[in-house]
Phi, psi and omega in degrees: 000115172261121182246128186237156177095221201259179184286343177286323168297334176294316177299309181299325173300312183291331169288323172300317179305315181297312184300318186297320171306315171299338186249019176091006180267162178229115173284127183246155180294320186256121180306324184290347179267355186273162157285319186223133178251125175255122187252113171279098188282158173245139179236026190281300181230168186310312186298328183280327176298308185301320181292324177295311183305313184304309192295327172294317182293324181286320176293333177291330180289326172302321178295319178310317187282356186080010187266340172225171190245347180204150177233125181235133180264130160225191177087194190298315180301318184287327177291320196278323184252328170049245192296328181294323174292323178301312176295327179268344185237074182285348174297339173284134183274335175209143175239109189241135182278183176299324186306324184282358189289333180292330180242041191290323179299316175297320180299321186287314175312304186300325178297321180284343175278355179080025182278151173276105185266129173304133169300150178303147174255099189293160176211173184272101187294343180290339181267008176278346184232156176300147181305314184289127185302316183293343179275356184292320184303316179294317179297323174291324181086144174284321187217167180080181183295141178256122187237153171278177178304323179278017184068015183263151175301131170284139176332125176290348178292328186299338178228113178292138184287127177236152174225154182298152175292130190268330181207181190296312182303312181295333180292313185292328180286330181282331187070008182225087184308131181078359185262168187287161166241158185285154164272078190219137178236115186283141190259359175213171179245027182291151177286354177244144185219139176281152176222123180281120174278324194199172173229154175081177179205144185251359181285154179239050175308132188291341187264350196249138184256347189308309178303334179293331180251345176265344173089177177299167185287132172219117171281142167284149177289148171316308180311305188293323177294319175302321185290324186288318177313305180298329171296318184293317170307315184293337178275351181104014172288131177249337175235127172269128182244092182293129180225149172192183176281340183195092185287333175291354175275351184312128177092348181299325174279353164277353188077022188225101180281353172255024188293321180295320179306319187283331183282332188296317179298324179297319179292321183289341178276000186295122178309136181086347182267129180257344182198139181242137183220136183261132179244159168060068181252130184277128185298321184298336186249003184276102191277151179302321176300325179286325168302315180297313184310305183297312181295329189233002173285126176298136186086357170250131175295128182287076193218136190230101175266098185260119185272079178290315188062338172192176170236354176281127176296326179292315173305310188299315178306317182291335177275000178064045179241172182237164180085182184200185180300314184303305179304319184294315185295317178302312177304309179307318180297316177304315178297312182283351169289321176290314188216083188311322187267010186297147178272146179210135180226162168205175174242151165219154181250140170239158180083014179295147177303127183092359186288123177251178180297331174291323176292321178295314174306313171313309179298325186283330177293320180292310183295330175293334185260333190295333182058046180275145181281334178210148182215120168261129180258118183236155173264140182289139178223140175299136177243141187297138176083002183260165183294313183299334182295342183257007183282151174275187174075024186300146177263133191296147184300325177294317184284323174305313180305315190285327183293320180293319176295326185292311182289325181298310181303317183293319179303316183295326181284315184291324172291328178294319180296320188295323178289328178298324176305333183273356178298128183087352181275168178268132176228149178257115192250130166261123179286129180249325181221146177231141180173194180251149174265141184074192176252157175079166192289345177280352179297156188267134180301135173221161167216157182233140177196197187231128176285173189298331177271010184239105180283155179287139172087313193257352173246197179284184178223174179233129186255125180266122183231165173096194184296149181081347186287335177295339182272348184289161173220151176308131181101346178295140173251126182222157179259137187218162176254135179272119177250359178191160175230155176225092190064226175283350180272149179250149178246130185212155177252146185293137179251329180209150179246021171296131181225115353282170173293150180300126186312323177300319176295322175299320178297307180310310179295329180287328180281002177080010178277135180284000000 
């Protein structure tokens, strides 16, 4: 199983692995030892599409060499382009859309039998469920086959697969006796794992194609999420990384805009879970109650992954988004009033059609005052089927490249300075790796992990050094003092080995009390 793209794809791969295991398949670590290579593709931007195609071609080479018997494409690229991908990439034995996930084991069996499977036929998934979010629960149904208005199967991702608890051992591992367990198989041993809140998106950003192939917004039920959280804790997970296309929309299809605020304390109380982190928050939907819940709930990271995209009001309106630099600065101020050391990151797009030099200067001024811990800078490119692809005022590729380099350089300087601002402060670190620095037995003990303001994969990390590090294990949650920086990365010495920290200490730390 080769997984590309975001953390949401990581969850999809583990659900596919769980379904495959139920059908008698075994996921192996080495593609050359497999019968079939399944590539879970990403279809978001050009670079991700290229990586997906390259991975499929690499798997096809193994097939040519006789080392594997089948190559199958799944994921967003397969869902978005389906038969086009199949026609242009005959090396793939099957191109499967999301509807095929529930029968994935049977599909791979068919590939091994030499059957020719029709490539997925893409369609606009926004049309598969009612427009009104609160009407979607009835349309999805509680049991039985799930059909769209045209009587075709609805995206299986709209309902994460769960199965009844089979025995006492499984009951004990879930921590919720008699509840369901996820049809999911962990593909790694990291102490942090993504946990899916919802699928789909109802926003209509002019540059983004995700809603068309991920579908309308559908929240998972709180009971289902809590059951999966307990199951993940039973596999050794210490931090839950809550993912979706838009976490601030969670619960709107229940008719409860406070659903995430209510869910966070319950997730944080899951036995074995030390920290809960929320990703992908839309600034326009971020309500004061949710800000307060993230900043003040013990066990929830004071971390804000905010999708600003730009700071110029005129550019944002063409993007079909809300806000501007002033409003974003006010939002960050509200967050820091509650949690002075809160982490904040964002992504920005430069070179959007109609963007001027003055717009770029406005974005730079915002970044210079925002004190973000991490900033991703992306150059705009037309995406098939999006409104912006038809806009006039296109910015030339050379200008886009120059603006990306300019903003990237600024972001690196600003985020490094933000890391230096944390010198002398106390951080709570989840240990992810332990080992020795350098070679040989004389190397100094070190460990690496992430502080509360650092999300997995996308942000910096924290290197732990000095006395006591030799006693650490993966999954420990420790308090440390920041003594150095390397760009956005921190270097810290252990302050306390209490695991987990007392909630009062966490609250005091967030409030800036030593």
